[in-house]
N, C-alpha and C positions, 0 to 999 in steps of 0.2 A: 017596345020601341028601341031602335038602334041609336046609340049616341055617336056623334062624330067629334073628333078632337082636331083642332086646327093643325096643319102640317108643322108650323114652326114650333109647336110644343111637343111634337112626337119625335124624340131624338133617334129612335130606332128605325124610323121609316126612311127608306131610300127611294128617291124617284129614279126610276130606270128609264133610259132613253128607249125610244121605240126601235132603233137600230144602232149598230156600233158607231156608224158615222156620226150620228148626232152627239155622241159622247165626246168627240174631239173636234168637231167642225169649228168650234169657237177659236182654235189656234190660228186658223187662216184669217180671222177678223182682227187679229192683233196688229197694231201699228208697226211694231218691231219686225213682224213677219213680212209685212207689206214692203217695208224698207229693205230688208235682207233679200227678198225675192227680186225686187226691182234692181238692186245692185248685182245680183247674180246674173240676171238677164242682160244687164249692160255689159258685163264681162263675158257673157257667153251668148251672143245674139243669134246663133243658128241652132235649129232643132238637131238633136243628136241622131234622130231617125232619118229625116228626109232632107236635112240641110236647109229647110225653109226658115222663115222668120220665127224665132222662139217667142212664145207669149205666156208660157207657164213654166214655173219652177217645179219640177216633179221630184218626188221622193223615189229614188231607185228602188229601195227596199221599203215597202209600205210600213209606215210607222205605227199605224193602228192605235194612236194615242200615246205611244212611248215618246215622251217629251225629249229625252236625249236623242233619240233617233230623229225626231222631227227637226231639231236644231243642228244636227251634224251636217255641216256643209259638204262633207265628202259623200253624203248620201243624196245629193241634189244633182239634177241634170236639167238643162234647158230643152224644152219641147214646144212645138207648135200645138195649138189646141187640138187639132184633128188627131195627131199622133198620141197626144196625152189621153184623150178620151178613149181611144182604141185600147191603149195599154191598160187603163183603169177598168174598162169593161172586161177585158180579158182576165185581170186579176180577180175581179168580183165573181166571174163565172167559175174560176178555179178554186175559189174559197169554199164554196158549197159545203 
């Protein structure tokens, strides 16, 4: 019979996310990020693509979990949700 050890006692076991996005999506749930993003959008109210109302602080270069790149305000741009979703989908297709 196979024995199982609880995860908290197995120091060598690493829980891997199902996809890369899951490994860093928690960064967006941080209060500091929400505050920084809201401030960026207040200073940059128009989408850089269509000049519509910006709703999303986008990372120009995808950070893919790199915390320094995530917090680098020079890597942020204001976008409307439609333009952001299109950019993100394009990046994900090219990632393959």
